[in-house]
Biotite code that builds the C-alpha atoms (Angstrom):
import biotite.structure as struc

atoms = struc.array([
    struc.Atom([1.126, -8.806, -3.947], chain_id="A", res_id=1, res_name="MET", atom_name="CA", element="C"),
    struc.Atom([4.590, -9.139, -2.617], chain_id="A", res_id=2, res_name="SER", atom_name="CA", element="C"),
    struc.Atom([6.330, -7.035, -0.011], chain_id="A", res_id=3, res_name="THR", atom_name="CA", element="C"),
    struc.Atom([9.610, -5.361, -0.902], chain_id="A", res_id=4, res_name="ILE", atom_name="CA", element="C"),
    struc.Atom([11.775, -3.557, 1.646], chain_id="A", res_id=5, res_name="TYR", atom_name="CA", element="C"),
    struc.Atom([13.463, -0.484, 0.173], chain_id="A", res_id=6, res_name="PHE", atom_name="CA", element="C"),
    struc.Atom([16.453, 1.062, 1.935], chain_id="A", res_id=7, res_name="PRO", atom_name="CA", element="C"),
    struc.Atom([16.003, 4.692, 2.874], chain_id="A", res_id=8, res_name="ALA", atom_name="CA", element="C"),
    struc.Atom([18.474, 7.234, 4.182], chain_id="A", res_id=9, res_name="ILE", atom_name="CA", element="C"),
    struc.Atom([17.326, 9.627, 6.887], chain_id="A", res_id=10, res_name="VAL", atom_name="CA", element="C"),
    struc.Atom([19.251, 12.870, 7.284], chain_id="A", res_id=11, res_name="GLU", atom_name="CA", element="C"),
    struc.Atom([18.807, 15.840, 9.580], chain_id="A", res_id=12, res_name="GLY", atom_name="CA", element="C"),
    struc.Atom([18.342, 16.286, 13.294], chain_id="A", res_id=13, res_name="ASN", atom_name="CA", element="C"),
    struc.Atom([15.752, 16.965, 15.977], chain_id="A", res_id=14, res_name="ALA", atom_name="CA", element="C"),
    struc.Atom([16.305, 20.736, 15.736], chain_id="A", res_id=15, res_name="ARG", atom_name="CA", element="C"),
    struc.Atom([15.774, 21.157, 11.986], chain_id="A", res_id=16, res_name="SER", atom_name="CA", element="C"),
    struc.Atom([13.720, 18.057, 11.214], chain_id="A", res_id=17, res_name="GLY", atom_name="CA", element="C"),
    struc.Atom([14.457, 15.031, 9.085], chain_id="A", res_id=18, res_name="TYR", atom_name="CA", element="C"),
    struc.Atom([14.317, 14.212, 5.404], chain_id="A", res_id=19, res_name="SER", atom_name="CA", element="C"),
    struc.Atom([14.252, 10.764, 3.862], chain_id="A", res_id=20, res_name="VAL", atom_name="CA", element="C"),
    struc.Atom([15.346, 9.661, 0.416], chain_id="A", res_id=21, res_name="PHE", atom_name="CA", element="C"),
    struc.Atom([15.443, 6.323, -1.382], chain_id="A", res_id=22, res_name="PHE", atom_name="CA", element="C"),
    struc.Atom([18.665, 5.512, -3.283], chain_id="A", res_id=23, res_name="PRO", atom_name="CA", element="C"),
    struc.Atom([16.797, 3.015, -5.501], chain_id="A", res_id=24, res_name="ASP", atom_name="CA", element="C"),
    struc.Atom([14.043, 5.502, -6.397], chain_id="A", res_id=25, res_name="LEU", atom_name="CA", element="C"),
    struc.Atom([15.597, 8.820, -7.482], chain_id="A", res_id=26, res_name="PRO", atom_name="CA", element="C"),
    struc.Atom([13.312, 11.776, -6.878], chain_id="A", res_id=27, res_name="GLY", atom_name="CA", element="C"),
    struc.Atom([11.304, 10.126, -4.102], chain_id="A", res_id=28, res_name="LEU", atom_name="CA", element="C"),
    struc.Atom([11.751, 11.953, -0.799], chain_id="A", res_id=29, res_name="ALA", atom_name="CA", element="C"),
    struc.Atom([9.756, 12.780, 2.306], chain_id="A", res_id=30, res_name="SER", atom_name="CA", element="C"),
    struc.Atom([10.251, 14.595, 5.583], chain_id="A", res_id=31, res_name="ALA", atom_name="CA", element="C"),
    struc.Atom([9.090, 14.884, 9.166], chain_id="A", res_id=32, res_name="GLY", atom_name="CA", element="C"),
    struc.Atom([9.725, 16.812, 12.351], chain_id="A", res_id=33, res_name="ASP", atom_name="CA", element="C"),
    struc.Atom([10.712, 13.625, 14.228], chain_id="A", res_id=34, res_name="THR", atom_name="CA", element="C"),
    struc.Atom([12.438, 10.412, 13.141], chain_id="A", res_id=35, res_name="LEU", atom_name="CA", element="C"),
    struc.Atom([9.182, 8.504, 13.562], chain_id="A", res_id=36, res_name="GLN", atom_name="CA", element="C"),
    struc.Atom([7.177, 11.039, 11.574], chain_id="A", res_id=37, res_name="GLU", atom_name="CA", element="C"),
    struc.Atom([9.819, 11.014, 8.829], chain_id="A", res_id=38, res_name="ALA", atom_name="CA", element="C"),
    struc.Atom([9.702, 7.199, 8.651], chain_id="A", res_id=39, res_name="ALA", atom_name="CA", element="C"),
    struc.Atom([5.885, 7.168, 8.518], chain_id="A", res_id=40, res_name="LEU", atom_name="CA", element="C"),
    struc.Atom([5.867, 9.800, 5.771], chain_id="A", res_id=41, res_name="HIS", atom_name="CA", element="C"),
    struc.Atom([8.507, 7.780, 3.893], chain_id="A", res_id=42, res_name="ALA", atom_name="CA", element="C"),
    struc.Atom([6.250, 4.709, 3.975], chain_id="A", res_id=43, res_name="ALA", atom_name="CA", element="C"),
    struc.Atom([3.282, 6.766, 2.773], chain_id="A", res_id=44, res_name="GLU", atom_name="CA", element="C"),
    struc.Atom([5.310, 8.326, -0.034], chain_id="A", res_id=45, res_name="GLY", atom_name="CA", element="C"),
    struc.Atom([6.700, 4.956, -1.090], chain_id="A", res_id=46, res_name="LEU", atom_name="CA", element="C"),
    struc.Atom([3.198, 3.441, -1.250], chain_id="A", res_id=47, res_name="ARG", atom_name="CA", element="C"),
    struc.Atom([1.983, 6.279, -3.452], chain_id="A", res_id=48, res_name="GLY", atom_name="CA", element="C"),
    struc.Atom([5.065, 6.123, -5.670], chain_id="A", res_id=49, res_name="HIS", atom_name="CA", element="C"),
    struc.Atom([4.770, 2.362, -6.243], chain_id="A", res_id=50, res_name="VAL", atom_name="CA", element="C"),
    struc.Atom([1.018, 2.660, -6.877], chain_id="A", res_id=51, res_name="GLN", atom_name="CA", element="C"),
    struc.Atom([1.633, 5.381, -9.475], chain_id="A", res_id=52, res_name="MET", atom_name="CA", element="C"),
    struc.Atom([4.312, 3.249, -11.154], chain_id="A", res_id=53, res_name="MET", atom_name="CA", element="C"),
    struc.Atom([1.900, 0.302, -11.322], chain_id="A", res_id=54, res_name="ALA", atom_name="CA", element="C"),
    struc.Atom([-0.881, 2.462, -12.774], chain_id="A", res_id=55, res_name="GLU", atom_name="CA", element="C"),
    struc.Atom([1.504, 3.729, -15.455], chain_id="A", res_id=56, res_name="GLU", atom_name="CA", element="C"),
    struc.Atom([2.719, 0.215, -16.245], chain_id="A", res_id=57, res_name="GLY", atom_name="CA", element="C"),
    struc.Atom([6.244, 0.905, -15.034], chain_id="A", res_id=58, res_name="LEU", atom_name="CA", element="C"),
    struc.Atom([8.339, -1.830, -13.456], chain_id="A", res_id=59, res_name="ALA", atom_name="CA", element="C"),
    struc.Atom([9.238, -1.385, -9.805], chain_id="A", res_id=60, res_name="VAL", atom_name="CA", element="C"),
    struc.Atom([13.027, -1.702, -9.452], chain_id="A", res_id=61, res_name="PRO", atom_name="CA", element="C"),
    struc.Atom([14.618, -4.299, -7.226], chain_id="A", res_id=62, res_name="ALA", atom_name="CA", element="C"),
    struc.Atom([15.549, -3.031, -3.795], chain_id="A", res_id=63, res_name="ALA", atom_name="CA", element="C"),
    struc.Atom([19.203, -2.822, -2.837], chain_id="A", res_id=64, res_name="SER", atom_name="CA", element="C"),
    struc.Atom([20.466, -4.509, 0.291], chain_id="A", res_id=65, res_name="GLU", atom_name="CA", element="C"),
    struc.Atom([20.711, -1.935, 3.062], chain_id="A", res_id=66, res_name="LEU", atom_name="CA", element="C"),
    struc.Atom([24.332, -2.826, 3.844], chain_id="A", res_id=67, res_name="ASP", atom_name="CA", element="C"),
    struc.Atom([25.333, -2.397, 0.201], chain_id="A", res_id=68, res_name="ARG", atom_name="CA", element="C"),
    struc.Atom([24.062, 1.172, -0.202], chain_id="A", res_id=69, res_name="VAL", atom_name="CA", element="C"),
    struc.Atom([27.145, 3.366, -0.496], chain_id="A", res_id=70, res_name="ALA", atom_name="CA", element="C"),
    struc.Atom([27.638, 6.146, 2.010], chain_id="A", res_id=71, res_name="ARG", atom_name="CA", element="C"),
    struc.Atom([27.773, 9.667, 0.616], chain_id="A", res_id=72, res_name="ASP", atom_name="CA", element="C"),
    struc.Atom([30.288, 11.828, 2.515], chain_id="A", res_id=73, res_name="PRO", atom_name="CA", element="C"),
    struc.Atom([28.161, 14.907, 1.766], chain_id="A", res_id=74, res_name="ASP", atom_name="CA", element="C"),
    struc.Atom([25.122, 13.430, 3.551], chain_id="A", res_id=75, res_name="VAL", atom_name="CA", element="C"),
    struc.Atom([24.972, 13.602, 7.350], chain_id="A", res_id=76, res_name="LYS", atom_name="CA", element="C"),
    struc.Atom([22.949, 10.462, 8.044], chain_id="A", res_id=77, res_name="GLU", atom_name="CA", element="C"),
    struc.Atom([20.711, 10.271, 11.086], chain_id="A", res_id=78, res_name="ALA", atom_name="CA", element="C"),
    struc.Atom([19.597, 6.710, 10.302], chain_id="A", res_id=79, res_name="ALA", atom_name="CA", element="C"),
    struc.Atom([19.198, 4.054, 7.661], chain_id="A", res_id=80, res_name="ARG", atom_name="CA", element="C"),
    struc.Atom([15.869, 2.272, 7.567], chain_id="A", res_id=81, res_name="ILE", atom_name="CA", element="C"),
    struc.Atom([14.073, -0.372, 5.538], chain_id="A", res_id=82, res_name="LEU", atom_name="CA", element="C"),
    struc.Atom([10.650, 0.752, 4.355], chain_id="A", res_id=83, res_name="VAL", atom_name="CA", element="C"),
    struc.Atom([8.191, -1.980, 3.344], chain_id="A", res_id=84, res_name="PRO", atom_name="CA", element="C"),
    struc.Atom([5.792, -1.617, 0.441], chain_id="A", res_id=85, res_name="VAL", atom_name="CA", element="C"),
    struc.Atom([3.322, -4.005, -1.155], chain_id="A", res_id=86, res_name="GLU", atom_name="CA", element="C"),
    struc.Atom([3.963, -4.279, -4.875], chain_id="A", res_id=87, res_name="VAL", atom_name="CA", element="C"),
    struc.Atom([0.941, -5.271, -6.934], chain_id="A", res_id=88, res_name="PRO", atom_name="CA", element="C"),
    struc.Atom([1.256, -8.316, -9.132], chain_id="A", res_id=89, res_name="SER", atom_name="CA", element="C"),
    struc.Atom([1.530, -7.613, -12.845], chain_id="A", res_id=90, res_name="ALA", atom_name="CA", element="C"),
    struc.Atom([-0.407, -10.792, -13.557], chain_id="A", res_id=91, res_name="ARG", atom_name="CA", element="C"),
    struc.Atom([-4.204, -10.661, -13.532], chain_id="A", res_id=92, res_name="ALA", atom_name="CA", element="C"),
    struc.Atom([-6.277, -13.780, -12.991], chain_id="A", res_id=93, res_name="LEU", atom_name="CA", element="C"),
    struc.Atom([-9.768, -14.423, -14.261], chain_id="A", res_id=94, res_name="ARG", atom_name="CA", element="C"),
    struc.Atom([-12.263, -15.363, -11.544], chain_id="A", res_id=95, res_name="VAL", atom_name="CA", element="C"),
    struc.Atom([-15.898, -16.322, -11.564], chain_id="A", res_id=96, res_name="ASN", atom_name="CA", element="C"),
    struc.Atom([-18.016, -14.596, -8.914], chain_id="A", res_id=97, res_name="VAL", atom_name="CA", element="C"),
    struc.Atom([-21.681, -14.806, -8.039], chain_id="A", res_id=98, res_name="THR", atom_name="CA", element="C"),
    struc.Atom([-23.417, -11.563, -7.097], chain_id="A", res_id=99, res_name="LEU", atom_name="CA", element="C"),
    struc.Atom([-27.043, -10.597, -6.554], chain_id="A", res_id=100, res_name="PRO", atom_name="CA", element="C"),
    struc.Atom([-28.523, -9.162, -9.745], chain_id="A", res_id=101, res_name="GLU", atom_name="CA", element="C"),
    struc.Atom([-29.444, -5.827, -8.189], chain_id="A", res_id=102, res_name="ASP", atom_name="CA", element="C"),
    struc.Atom([-25.887, -5.385, -6.870], chain_id="A", res_id=103, res_name="LEU", atom_name="CA", element="C"),
    struc.Atom([-24.472, -6.084, -10.323], chain_id="A", res_id=104, res_name="LEU", atom_name="CA", element="C"),
    struc.Atom([-26.853, -3.529, -11.839], chain_id="A", res_id=105, res_name="GLN", atom_name="CA", element="C"),
    struc.Atom([-25.697, -0.921, -9.299], chain_id="A", res_id=106, res_name="ARG", atom_name="CA", element="C"),
    struc.Atom([-22.063, -1.673, -10.177], chain_id="A", res_id=107, res_name="ILE", atom_name="CA", element="C"),
    struc.Atom([-22.826, -1.299, -13.885], chain_id="A", res_id=108, res_name="ASP", atom_name="CA", element="C"),
    struc.Atom([-24.406, 2.118, -13.262], chain_id="A", res_id=109, res_name="ARG", atom_name="CA", element="C"),
    struc.Atom([-21.235, 3.278, -11.450], chain_id="A", res_id=110, res_name="LYS", atom_name="CA", element="C"),
    struc.Atom([-18.561, 1.781, -13.701], chain_id="A", res_id=111, res_name="SER", atom_name="CA", element="C"),
    struc.Atom([-18.058, 0.575, -17.249], chain_id="A", res_id=112, res_name="ALA", atom_name="CA", element="C"),
    struc.Atom([-15.446, -1.891, -16.003], chain_id="A", res_id=113, res_name="ASN", atom_name="CA", element="C"),
    struc.Atom([-16.750, -4.420, -13.447], chain_id="A", res_id=114, res_name="ARG", atom_name="CA", element="C"),
    struc.Atom([-13.350, -5.984, -12.838], chain_id="A", res_id=115, res_name="SER", atom_name="CA", element="C"),
    struc.Atom([-11.692, -2.664, -12.052], chain_id="A", res_id=116, res_name="ARG", atom_name="CA", element="C"),
    struc.Atom([-14.602, -1.621, -9.829], chain_id="A", res_id=117, res_name="PHE", atom_name="CA", element="C"),
    struc.Atom([-14.434, -4.850, -7.810], chain_id="A", res_id=118, res_name="LEU", atom_name="CA", element="C"),
    struc.Atom([-10.627, -4.766, -7.605], chain_id="A", res_id=119, res_name="ALA", atom_name="CA", element="C"),
    struc.Atom([-10.638, -1.167, -6.345], chain_id="A", res_id=120, res_name="GLU", atom_name="CA", element="C"),
    struc.Atom([-13.382, -1.953, -3.816], chain_id="A", res_id=121, res_name="ALA", atom_name="CA", element="C"),
    struc.Atom([-11.379, -4.929, -2.586], chain_id="A", res_id=122, res_name="ALA", atom_name="CA", element="C"),
    struc.Atom([-8.222, -2.795, -2.279], chain_id="A", res_id=123, res_name="GLU", atom_name="CA", element="C"),
    struc.Atom([-10.088, -0.200, -0.201], chain_id="A", res_id=124, res_name="ARG", atom_name="CA", element="C"),
    struc.Atom([-11.616, -2.884, 2.034], chain_id="A", res_id=125, res_name="ALA", atom_name="CA", element="C"),
    struc.Atom([-8.259, -4.598, 2.545], chain_id="A", res_id=126, res_name="LEU", atom_name="CA", element="C"),
    struc.Atom([-6.469, -1.320, 3.286], chain_id="A", res_id=127, res_name="ALA", atom_name="CA", element="C"),
    struc.Atom([-8.342, -0.883, 6.559], chain_id="A", res_id=128, res_name="THR", atom_name="CA", element="C"),
    struc.Atom([-7.240, -2.467, 9.790], chain_id="A", res_id=129, res_name="ASP", atom_name="CA", element="C"),
    struc.Atom([-10.743, -3.788, 10.467], chain_id="A", res_id=130, res_name="ALA", atom_name="CA", element="C"),
    struc.Atom([-11.171, -7.552, 10.551], chain_id="A", res_id=131, res_name="PRO", atom_name="CA", element="C"),
    struc.Atom([-12.954, -9.009, 7.530], chain_id="A", res_id=132, res_name="PRO", atom_name="CA", element="C"),
    struc.Atom([-16.701, -9.364, 7.650], chain_id="A", res_id=133, res_name="SER", atom_name="CA", element="C"),
    struc.Atom([-17.904, -12.954, 7.856], chain_id="A", res_id=134, res_name="ARG", atom_name="CA", element="C"),
    struc.Atom([-21.454, -12.096, 6.811], chain_id="A", res_id=135, res_name="LYS", atom_name="CA", element="C"),
    struc.Atom([-22.375, -13.514, 3.425], chain_id="A", res_id=136, res_name="ARG", atom_name="CA", element="C"),
    struc.Atom([-24.585, -11.602, 1.001], chain_id="A", res_id=137, res_name="ALA", atom_name="CA", element="C"),
    struc.Atom([-28.201, -12.529, 1.541], chain_id="A", res_id=138, res_name="GLY", atom_name="CA", element="C"),
    struc.Atom([-27.420, -14.475, 4.715], chain_id="A", res_id=139, res_name="ALA", atom_name="CA", element="C"),
    struc.Atom([-29.675, -13.908, 7.677], chain_id="A", res_id=140, res_name="THR", atom_name="CA", element="C"),
    struc.Atom([-29.034, -14.676, 11.277], chain_id="A", res_id=141, res_name="LYS", atom_name="CA", element="C"),
    struc.Atom([-31.081, -17.525, 12.748], chain_id="A", res_id=142, res_name="LYS", atom_name="CA", element="C"),
    struc.Atom([-33.462, -16.433, 15.454], chain_id="A", res_id=143, res_name="LYS", atom_name="CA", element="C"),
    struc.Atom([-33.001, -18.370, 18.635], chain_id="A", res_id=144, res_name="GLN", atom_name="CA", element="C"),
    struc.Atom([-35.980, -19.761, 20.451], chain_id="A", res_id=145, res_name="ARG", atom_name="CA", element="C"),
    struc.Atom([-36.413, -18.644, 24.010], chain_id="A", res_id=146, res_name="PRO", atom_name="CA", element="C"),
    struc.Atom([-35.518, -21.369, 26.466], chain_id="A", res_id=147, res_name="ARG", atom_name="CA", element="C"),
    struc.Atom([-38.314, -22.773, 28.555], chain_id="A", res_id=148, res_name="ALA", atom_name="CA", element="C"),
])
């Protein structure tokens, strides 16, 4: 995956709220009651939009440079922000993995496509802020002997 920073235009004010749109992605917009909420919703919307494009096999456009986005005199800008998004690679790689037989059987009962199942599980695990687990499958912790 690579990270792309899309320029976004925030319009509105603290009284009426804020809306955000992306000049490079027509139709994508979000909103929030505060600038921070609007920016967070913009990031969430952008993630979903890029994920949908990837699932449909559509190419994600290149992001414009923030300074090169033309100003629209009809838009009362509150801010211009860069919103990061991870763009999935279009290239898939074949890997060889070793799994316990019973785990593989459970995967097969849940999904007809092992690769997709494992990729989606990995995406969910990597989406959390929790540190990765260092425990290996089947590994047991050594019991320590009491000291004399």
